[in-house]
C-alpha positions as CSV (number, residue, x, y, z in Angstrom):
1,M,30.3,-11.6,-24.7
2,N,30.8,-15.7,-25.7
3,R,28.9,-17.2,-27.4
4,I,26.8,-19.1,-24.1
5,T,26.9,-15.8,-22.5
6,V,24.8,-14.3,-25.4
7,A,22.3,-17.6,-25.6
8,L,21.9,-17.6,-22.2
9,L,20.7,-14.0,-21.9
10,L,18.4,-14.4,-24.6
11,L,17.0,-17.7,-22.9
12,L,16.3,-15.3,-20.3
13,L,15.3,-12.3,-22.0
14,F,12.5,-14.3,-24.2
15,T,11.7,-15.8,-20.9
16,A,10.8,-12.6,-19.2
17,A,8.8,-11.5,-22.1
18,A,6.6,-14.6,-21.9
19,F,5.8,-15.1,-18.8
20,A,4.6,-11.4,-18.9
21,K,2.9,-12.4,-21.4
22,K,0.7,-14.9,-20.0
23,E,0.5,-12.5,-16.8
24,K,-0.9,-10.0,-18.6
25,S,-3.2,-12.3,-20.9
26,A,-5.1,-14.0,-17.4
27,K,-8.6,-14.1,-17.5
28,G,-11.6,-14.9,-16.1
29,E,-11.3,-17.2,-13.1
30,N,-7.3,-17.5,-13.2
31,L,-7.0,-13.3,-14.0
32,L,-8.7,-13.5,-10.1
33,L,-6.9,-16.0,-8.7
34,Q,-3.5,-13.8,-9.8
35,L,-4.5,-10.8,-8.1
36,E,-6.2,-12.5,-4.9
37,S,-2.2,-14.4,-4.6
38,N,-0.8,-10.3,-5.5
39,F,-2.7,-8.9,-2.7
40,A,-2.1,-12.2,-0.1
41,A,1.8,-11.8,-1.4
42,D,1.8,-7.9,-0.8
43,V,0.0,-7.9,2.5
44,A,2.0,-10.7,4.0
45,K,5.2,-8.8,2.8
46,H,3.6,-5.1,3.8
47,G,0.7,-5.9,6.4
48,H,-2.1,-3.1,7.0
49,D,-0.2,-0.8,4.3
50,A,-0.9,-2.7,1.7
51,F,-4.1,-4.4,2.5
52,L,-5.9,-1.0,2.2
53,T,-4.0,-0.4,-1.1
54,Y,-6.4,-3.7,-2.8
55,F,-10.3,-2.0,-2.0
56,A,-11.8,0.5,-3.7
57,D,-12.5,3.9,-3.2
58,D,-16.3,2.6,-1.7
59,G,-14.8,-1.0,-0.9
60,V,-15.6,-2.1,2.8
61,E,-14.8,-5.4,4.9
62,I,-17.2,-6.9,6.5
63,V,-15.8,-7.7,10.1
64,D,-16.2,-11.9,11.3
65,G,-18.3,-10.5,14.5
66,G,-20.4,-8.3,13.8
67,G,-19.6,-4.2,11.7
68,I,-18.9,-3.4,8.6
69,N,-16.0,-0.8,8.0
70,D,-15.9,1.2,4.8
71,K,-12.1,2.4,3.2
72,E,-12.0,5.2,6.0
73,A,-12.5,3.2,9.0
74,M,-9.3,1.3,7.7
75,R,-7.5,3.9,6.9
76,K,-7.9,5.1,10.6
77,Q,-7.1,1.5,12.3
78,P,-3.4,1.5,14.1
79,P,-0.9,-0.4,12.0
80,W,-0.3,-4.4,13.1
81,P,1.2,-5.1,16.2
82,E,4.8,-6.4,15.5
83,G,4.9,-10.1,14.8
84,T,1.4,-10.3,13.3
85,T,1.0,-11.5,9.9
86,L,-2.2,-12.8,7.9
87,T,-1.9,-14.5,4.7
88,W,-4.7,-16.5,2.8
89,T,-4.6,-19.1,-0.2
90,P,-7.2,-18.4,-2.8
91,I,-8.9,-21.5,-3.7
92,H,-11.8,-21.0,-6.0
93,A,-12.1,-17.5,-8.6
94,E,-15.8,-16.9,-10.8
95,M,-15.9,-14.1,-13.4
96,A,-19.0,-12.8,-14.1
97,A,-20.0,-13.3,-17.7
98,G,-19.6,-9.6,-18.2
99,G,-16.0,-9.8,-17.0
100,D,-16.0,-6.7,-15.1
101,L,-17.4,-8.4,-11.1
102,G,-15.8,-11.9,-9.7
103,Y,-15.3,-13.5,-6.7
104,T,-12.7,-15.4,-4.6
105,Y,-12.7,-17.2,-1.9
106,G,-10.7,-19.3,0.2
107,N,-9.0,-19.8,3.8
108,Y,-6.6,-17.1,6.0
109,V,-4.4,-17.7,8.9
110,Y,-4.3,-14.6,11.5
111,T,-1.5,-14.1,13.2
112,A,-1.4,-12.3,16.6
113,K,-0.3,-11.9,19.6
114,N,-2.2,-12.6,23.0
115,K,-2.5,-10.8,26.2
116,E,0.3,-12.9,27.4
117,G,2.5,-11.9,24.4
118,K,2.4,-15.9,22.5
119,L,2.2,-15.2,19.0
120,V,-2.0,-17.0,18.5
121,A,-2.7,-18.3,14.9
122,N,-6.5,-17.8,14.4
123,Y,-8.1,-19.6,10.8
124,G,-11.0,-18.9,8.6
125,K,-12.7,-18.5,5.5
126,Y,-12.8,-15.6,3.3
127,T,-14.5,-14.1,0.2
128,S,-13.4,-11.3,-1.8
129,I,-15.7,-9.5,-4.4
130,W,-13.5,-7.6,-6.9
131,K,-14.6,-5.0,-9.5
132,K,-13.7,-3.4,-12.3
133,Q,-13.0,0.3,-12.2
134,K,-13.1,2.8,-13.9
135,D,-9.5,3.2,-14.9
136,G,-9.8,-0.4,-15.6
137,Q,-7.7,-1.9,-12.2
138,W,-9.2,-4.7,-10.2
139,K,-10.3,-3.5,-6.5
140,V,-11.6,-5.1,-3.9
141,V,-15.2,-3.8,-3.2
142,V,-16.0,-6.7,-0.4
143,D,-14.0,-8.6,1.7
144,M,-15.7,-11.2,4.7
145,G,-14.3,-13.2,6.7
146,N,-15.5,-16.0,9.2
147,S,-13.4,-17.9,11.9
148,S,-13.1,-21.3,12.4
149,P,-11.6,-24.1,14.3
150,D,-7.2,-24.8,13.2
151,P,-8.1,-27.5,10.4
152,K,-5.2,-29.9,12.5
153,S,-6.6,-29.4,15.8
154,G,-10.2,-29.1,15.2
155,K,-10.1,-26.0,17.5
């Protein structure tokens, strides 16, 4: 290999190592925002199955309009119909002083087919409460959301 190729490979290696170190060293609010962003990206890519992997065994989902689903009830939900998407963006996070509990909140868009088969977007706000588990992983223990009007039209 020529010197330029070797130099580019080394630069790429150092950049990747620096990025990996930064990702591992995220703390406090930055860690929670990173977790929430990863959660959203995995759900956008893999749907309902990915949603469940981020929940603690004792985690619950507080359903918009009523009801509370534990993880077992969430597992029993049917797969999302084709075309269904759930995306969200965290806008704020806070970590407890003890470093083992925190929350995020932001906005979501849930798109699904209506009775006529047309894709319809539903908008809302969410809050996720994260807890560090005994094995050191962070999992959602409470997820809740409420619908709101389309931010552009107000309807």
